[in-house]
C-alpha positions in Angstrom: 11.1 4.5 -17.4 10.0 3.5 -13.7 6.7 3.3 -13.0 5.4 4.4 -9.3 2.6 2.4 -7.2 0.3 3.3 -4.7 -0.5 0.1 -2.9 -2.7 -1.6 0.2 -1.8 -4.3 2.1 -3.7 -6.2 4.8 -2.2 -6.7 7.5 -2.4 -10.1 9.7 -4.9 -8.3 12.2 -7.2 -7.2 9.1 -6.0 -3.7 9.1 -5.1 -1.8 5.8 -1.8 0.5 5.0 -1.4 2.1 2.0 2.0 3.2 0.9 3.8 3.7 -2.5 6.9 2.4 -4.2 8.7 1.4 -7.3 8.8 -1.8 -6.8 6.0 -3.6 -5.1 7.2 -7.3 -4.5 10.3 -6.1 -2.9 7.9 -3.8 -1.0 5.7 -6.4 0.2 9.0 -8.6 1.2 10.4 -5.7 3.1 7.4 -5.3 5.1 7.4 -8.7 5.9 10.6 -8.8 7.4 9.7 -6.1 9.6 11.8 -3.4 8.1 9.0 -1.8 6.4 6.7 0.6 7.7 6.5 1.1 11.7 3.2 0.1 11.5 3.2 -3.0 10.1 6.2 -4.3 11.8 4.0 -5.9 14.6 1.3 -7.0 11.9 2.7 -8.8 9.7 2.6 -11.2 7.5 0.9 -8.6 5.3 -0.4 -9.2 1.9 -0.9 -7.4 -1.3 -4.7 -6.3 -0.9 -4.6 -3.2 -3.8 -2.8 -1.3 -6.5 -2.6 1.8 -8.8 0.2 2.3 -11.2 1.5 5.8 -12.2 4.3 7.9 -14.6 5.7 9.9 -11.7 6.4 10.2 -7.9 4.2 13.5 -7.4 1.1 11.7 -9.0 1.5 8.6 -6.8 1.8 10.6 -3.5 -0.9 13.0 -4.3 -3.0 9.5 -4.8 -1.7 7.7 -1.7 -2.8 10.8 0.3 -5.7 10.9 -1.1 -6.5 6.8 -0.4 -5.1 7.5 3.5 -8.1 9.7 3.7 -11.0 7.0 2.7 -12.8 5.5 5.1 -12.0 2.0 5.7 -15.2 0.8 3.7 -14.3 2.9 1.1 -10.7 1.1 0.6 -12.3 -1.7 0.5 -14.6 -0.9 -2.7 -11.7 0.5 -4.2 -10.7 -3.2 -4.7 -14.3 -4.0 -5.9 -13.6 -1.4 -8.5 
């Protein structure tokens, strides 16, 4: 079964970007090749900061939307558990 991931990357300028994918490594490479999201194109290199795993795309997309509503401080706290 294909897993779905919600991930956050830390951009070169220190900002955080949240997205979802089924292949985290490939997605990070895409961002760093400046072919990912418009937001990250001018902020490379990016590095994986945090991720969560879900069984369905629906679950992952709901969680992505919830994470995007968090403050920066709350996002940083996710990594620290």
